[in-house]
Steps between C-alpha positions, in 0.01 A plus 500: 500500500711261712358199677461541874687238700257287700535538874531218751185302575300599805596315818223500757491141629746415777661155509626388839809289552303180528324569169835564334639187659225276369512652151874444469489149648227402257697621199813326626319163529537508877133507596432191294764297326485502123453198281668640188833402352824650620545740208149641534546537875831684464342739252202562727714590801739713287809286532702335773803639677783262412801611700550143621419192292248347738300807603280503186406137560396568859319822403299323232433201725323730748271619220412190299283208605704241314827473318845366571856620472511347153219723371691823560831350391343384173363849429847650555675236290247541218550877502139582584634666817824699490733633768664839464592827670171692497288680759698710747810370315464163675462149367144403406326213333235607247331351198677533166205704372521742791877540467464633145297803609632541854874512433491808269312695767782433745780630275522841677496336845774252411711771335466707818605203714803444276605862549447489876674168562762475227530854365839569659635156411404549135614862472646553155323196355274568203182326619340495156807322368498269804143393427581440134803289595300300754232432239766382254676283758178333616359444151413134466654394830450479876769644727528546872523853633869441579568377145320799350700736720826340395419530129385859536821581687710356217387804302551732799805371689496782754132458591343312793369177346241447774359850448497443124299178528248642746462815291424290194240308700329824602514665158417207274193272522651171620353180641635244744398173332444167672636345706532847657193571710400136545469323834826483699709628207774737609832610359613700199226699330456427127407781261333493158357770277129536567425583137652169385267306729188717485520714188472881491401693808171694497466878498490646853141533625486638856119480502529124478735504797246695707214267407694183571622631834154598615358165387757324720542734800233771494338716615818704537659844495743622238771476769416131535535455126841669501618289795408176323638585157776754554365688196475880516240723337203276585281763673456674165421167332234432762358851452478439126308177573244683715205389290605136525551480876294522814623710791468450876664637810668317783449580866781758485336682209745379235358444154480137391449377145353177373358334194122554497406132487779363717386280792471671837370237745305575812746603774355226722593226252700235692870489414668161545841451654780507243878461512666749264844447350791728568496811280135435418375767261197558720725663761686714244217639290391804704662808648244485782498138616260545789236305308717198586701587811563770755809716470648322802457159338634635173825585675522139620443334163654755261856518629739692272481316166348186655128419492430214740265209426179600678181355643163655415224463759168666420677661206765677707866419559503322835843338513791353310589144409807300404538180301758233585464247219767265630321467833152506343416792726311828473549735795250783545569803718173688564503862610208441737336196653297310240148383562474118498315496168762726341783289641341191345471678165863616518610141570296374204662755269843405631438133422379600154830681437696197620315269265618723216851586612609191694291208369774243568570611856294341774355558743381856438464737791366853546603680816342823616733694727376705794378844396 
């Protein structure tokens, strides 16, 4: 007799938006700043978006009580944190340990992105052979993407060298070693084989992906999980984990999942003012982002492919901010008039950012524009 598949857990308790807000803020170290090291913090919050070199520093600074630029730089230079094309096929900074199990799970996503973006430009190219050539070319050396593309094109003179290099980056586990990803470092992107730096990749384990996501961003729907990761097939994985998860419903009746013992603070827990970096993962981790902002505000801070640096007041997105390091200035643009106490807290957070990002520029100033 076959084994009956276990159904989804019962979902009777309703979690309002404020309850979801406080749960996610707590797990993201935004209700109370953490005192752990940078590697532990990055693992807890499930990585940092690293499109620009400075965003991870600002994102982590909003979450940790101490630390300096040198702490994160040292972790990247030592290889404890690595930068690579990962979630949603975008650049992320994760721990070396997490990369080993996360990257194999993203193989189908990254292959799909390669087809969608570079499929026509690599028509007629044997992609299996391309990957093997890229692995051989990169063995024991570091090359820029342009250099890799040129060498791959030497074996395929008629092919688009840019498409070849990007395709190799999507199809082969590669890292961008330091100084890439460190403070203020821009320019050509270096590439190395991940297996040479980290050893063999782990076997794909989608259950681990679900657990780590919920620990960092839950409670959440399966649509939220797909939005954050870009991985397909997760609803069935969640269904198979029914006995390991707790289920809730949101105010719209959608089923939410969470780890049974994950923290879910009282909805009335105070949420301090925080300044989030551009492309902060908090704003990209859910399909339904109303736990953090209204749809109208979402349209103002998520513009095409740009995610603005944002201000959290009482846990919700309440404005944007901009850093001018040369002038030692943070300019805040609130979406509504701030209460005096909130304005004071915003100014304090702005000065805290300036002490990190512009320590040699004086005087520091935080300006709050009219709503």
